[in-house]
C-alpha positions in Angstrom: 86.9 118.9 114.9 89.9 118.7 112.6 89.9 120.6 109.4 88.6 118.8 106.3 86.6 116.1 108.2 83.7 115.0 106.1 80.5 116.0 107.7 78.9 112.5 107.7 81.7 111.3 110.0 80.9 113.8 112.7 77.0 114.1 112.1 76.3 112.5 115.5 78.7 114.8 117.3 77.0 117.8 115.7 73.7 116.7 116.7 74.7 115.7 120.2 76.2 119.0 120.9 73.9 121.3 118.9 76.9 122.5 116.8 75.9 125.0 114.0 77.3 124.2 110.6 77.7 126.9 107.8 78.4 126.3 104.2 81.6 127.4 102.7 81.9 130.9 101.4 84.9 130.7 98.8 84.4 134.3 97.5 84.9 135.6 101.1 88.0 133.1 101.7 89.6 134.4 98.4 89.2 138.0 99.5 90.6 137.4 103.0 93.4 135.5 101.2 94.2 138.4 98.9 94.2 140.9 101.8 96.4 138.7 103.9 98.9 138.2 101.0 98.9 141.9 100.3 99.5 142.7 104.0 102.6 140.3 103.9 103.8 141.7 100.7 104.1 145.1 102.2 106.9 143.7 104.6 108.3 140.7 102.8 110.0 140.7 99.4 108.8 138.5 96.6 106.2 136.3 98.2 105.4 133.0 96.7 101.8 132.1 97.4 101.5 128.4 98.0 97.8 128.1 99.0 95.0 130.2 100.1 96.5 130.7 103.6 100.3 130.0 103.1 103.1 131.8 101.3 106.9 131.7 101.3 109.4 134.4 100.8 113.1 134.5 100.6 114.5 136.4 103.5 118.2 135.6 103.0 119.0 139.3 102.3 117.6 140.4 105.8 120.2 140.5 108.5 119.6 137.5 111.0 119.2 139.8 113.9 116.1 141.4 112.2 114.3 138.3 111.2 112.3 137.7 114.4 111.2 141.5 114.4 110.1 141.2 110.8 108.2 137.9 111.5 106.3 139.7 114.4 105.7 142.7 112.3 104.1 140.4 109.6 101.8 138.7 112.2 100.8 142.1 113.5 100.2 143.5 110.2 97.9 140.7 109.2 96.0 140.8 112.5 95.6 144.6 112.1 94.8 144.9 108.5 92.8 141.5 107.9 91.7 140.7 111.4 93.0 137.0 111.4 95.7 135.5 113.6 98.7 134.0 111.7 102.0 132.4 112.6 105.4 132.6 110.9 108.0 129.8 110.6 111.5 130.9 109.6 114.0 128.3 108.4 116.6 127.7 105.6 114.2 125.5 103.6 110.5 125.6 103.0 109.9 122.2 104.5 111.6 123.4 107.7 109.8 126.7 107.5 106.4 124.8 107.4 107.6 122.7 110.3 108.5 125.8 112.3 105.2 127.4 111.4 103.4 124.2 112.8 105.3 124.6 116.0 104.6 128.3 116.2 100.8 127.4 116.1 101.1 124.6 118.5 103.2 126.2 121.3 101.8 129.5 122.6 105.2 130.1 124.3 106.6 130.8 120.9 104.2 133.9 120.5 103.4 132.9 116.9 107.0 132.9 115.5 109.4 129.9 115.4 112.9 130.6 114.0 114.8 127.4 113.3 118.2 129.3 113.3 117.5 130.7 116.8 117.9 127.0 118.2 121.0 125.1 118.8 121.4 121.6 117.5 120.0 120.0 120.7 116.8 122.2 120.5 116.4 121.5 116.9 116.5 117.8 117.6 114.1 118.1 120.5 111.8 120.0 118.3 111.9 117.2 115.6 111.6 114.6 118.3 108.5 116.2 119.7 106.4 115.9 116.5 105.1 112.9 114.6 106.4 112.4 111.1 103.0 113.6 109.8 104.2 117.2 110.9 106.5 117.2 107.9 105.2 118.6 104.7 104.1 115.9 102.4 103.8 113.1 105.0 100.1 112.1 105.5 98.5 109.3 107.4 99.3 106.6 104.8 102.9 107.4 104.3 103.3 107.7 108.1 101.8 104.2 108.5 104.3 102.9 106.0 107.1 104.8 107.7 106.2 103.4 111.0 106.8 100.0 109.6 110.4 101.1 108.9 110.6 102.4 112.6 110.2 105.9 111.6 107.7 107.6 113.8 108.9 111.2 114.5 110.2 114.1 112.4 113.6 113.3 114.0 113.5 109.7 112.9 112.7 110.9 109.5 115.4 113.5 109.4 117.9 110.9 110.5 116.8 108.3 107.9 119.1 107.4 105.1 117.8 109.2 102.0 118.6 106.4 99.7 116.5 104.1 102.0 113.5 106.6 101.8 114.0 107.0 98.0 113.9 103.2 97.6 110.6 102.9 99.5 108.9 106.1 98.6 110.6 107.8 95.7 112.6 110.9 95.1 110.1 113.4 96.2 109.9 112.2 99.7 113.6 111.6 99.9 
């Protein structure tokens, strides 16, 4: 069941499979989030909390050959201190970092860490081609449907689209 699905749309599924449903506990989620961010902050400088379960940090001062070790240390610390699994995406932009995080979650062979800069151009293009445009931060189903009318289906298609063309159809933010 995907996250955020309204209960009424899966009610029959819940009843058919005797699924147990619990109400939200936002106080607990907030506490877990705070502990997770504190654990990350012990290893990563100047974290920027983006949401209850996401943050960014500028690692540009960390030597490139130490980034993967740091990413695995962050994952291990969150698991040890908070008890929840997490993944890390490393990239030169926040959008690519979120994309790498998505890949790290999706592909067990990455062991929870995806580093954009570890890949050559061909591997980067293959990663982008392997994912729908909706894997890009800010592209939801509605925008993806409109992009598809412009023959933009994958993250690679989007990355190769002319920014002026995207701006004309969707505005500056998406471009």
